[in-house]
C-alpha positions as CSV (number, residue, x, y, z in Angstrom):
1,X,9.0,-11.7,-22.3
2,X,9.3,-11.2,-26.0
3,X,9.1,-13.9,-28.7
4,X,12.7,-13.6,-29.8
5,X,14.0,-14.0,-26.2
6,X,11.9,-17.0,-25.8
7,X,13.2,-18.6,-29.1
8,X,16.8,-17.9,-28.0
9,X,16.2,-19.5,-24.6
10,X,14.5,-22.6,-26.2
11,X,17.6,-23.0,-28.4
12,X,19.8,-22.7,-25.3
13,X,17.8,-25.5,-23.6
14,X,18.3,-27.7,-26.7
15,X,22.0,-26.7,-26.9
16,X,21.3,-25.6,-30.4
17,X,22.3,-22.5,-32.3
18,X,19.9,-19.6,-32.2
19,X,18.0,-19.3,-35.5
20,X,18.0,-16.3,-37.7
21,X,14.5,-15.0,-37.0
22,X,12.5,-11.8,-37.2
23,X,9.2,-11.0,-35.6
24,X,6.7,-8.3,-36.6
25,X,4.9,-6.6,-33.6
26,X,5.1,-9.6,-31.3
27,X,2.6,-11.4,-33.4
28,X,3.0,-15.2,-33.4
29,X,1.8,-15.3,-37.0
30,X,4.5,-12.9,-38.0
31,X,7.5,-15.0,-37.0
32,X,9.9,-15.4,-40.0
33,X,12.7,-18.0,-39.7
34,X,15.3,-17.0,-42.2
35,X,17.1,-20.3,-41.8
36,X,14.0,-22.5,-42.2
37,X,13.5,-23.1,-38.4
38,X,15.9,-26.0,-38.1
39,X,15.0,-26.6,-34.5
40,X,11.3,-27.0,-35.4
41,X,10.2,-24.5,-32.7
42,X,6.5,-24.3,-32.3
43,X,4.3,-21.4,-31.1
44,X,3.2,-23.6,-28.2
45,X,6.9,-24.0,-27.2
46,X,7.4,-20.2,-27.5
47,X,4.3,-19.5,-25.3
48,X,5.4,-22.0,-22.7
49,X,8.9,-20.5,-22.6
50,X,7.5,-17.0,-22.3
51,X,5.4,-18.1,-19.3
52,X,8.4,-19.7,-17.7
53,X,10.6,-16.6,-18.2
54,X,7.9,-14.3,-16.9
55,X,7.5,-16.5,-13.8
56,X,11.3,-16.5,-13.2
57,X,11.3,-12.7,-13.6
58,X,8.3,-12.2,-11.3
59,X,9.8,-14.6,-8.7
60,X,12.7,-12.1,-8.3
61,X,10.5,-9.0,-7.8
62,X,11.5,-9.0,-4.1
63,X,15.2,-8.9,-5.0
64,X,14.7,-6.0,-7.4
65,X,12.7,-4.1,-4.7
66,X,15.4,-4.8,-2.1
67,X,18.1,-3.6,-4.5
68,X,16.3,-0.3,-5.0
69,X,15.5,0.1,-1.3
70,X,19.0,-0.5,0.2
71,X,20.9,2.7,1.0
72,X,24.0,3.5,-1.0
73,X,27.2,1.6,-0.3
74,X,28.7,4.8,1.1
75,X,25.9,5.2,3.6
76,X,26.1,1.5,4.6
77,X,29.9,1.7,5.1
78,X,29.5,4.8,7.2
79,X,26.9,3.0,9.3
80,X,29.3,0.1,9.8
81,X,32.1,2.4,10.8
82,X,30.0,4.5,13.1
83,X,27.8,1.8,14.7
84,X,29.3,-1.6,13.8
85,X,28.0,-4.5,11.9
86,X,25.1,-5.3,14.3
87,X,23.6,-1.8,14.0
88,X,24.1,-1.9,10.2
89,X,22.2,-5.2,10.1
90,X,19.4,-4.1,12.4
91,X,18.9,-0.5,11.1
92,X,19.7,-0.7,7.4
93,X,19.5,-4.3,6.1
94,X,16.8,-6.0,8.2
95,X,14.1,-3.3,7.6
96,X,14.5,-3.6,3.9
97,X,14.3,-7.4,4.0
98,X,11.2,-7.2,6.3
99,X,9.5,-4.8,3.8
100,X,10.4,-7.0,0.8
101,X,10.3,-10.7,2.0
102,X,11.2,-13.6,-0.2
103,X,8.1,-15.4,-1.4
């Protein structure tokens, strides 16, 4: 996750306005707070928030994989019409869930 996203999320956590900030090349030493950093955000806070956001993103890898693996809605509706809900579940949904289990 990038530095600016982490800063915005830190401010949301603090229920504070997002600062006016610019970053050069994702370099922590190149963060410029145009409003003087009123929330006193530190590099350690940014790094911790980046790690938290990355973990949250990584934890949902199975959901992204499932989303890509499911057949189109049209094909799913056709399966339900032709074979019923039980066939749809057993032939289209469960195999995707089995291949991409929740952690």
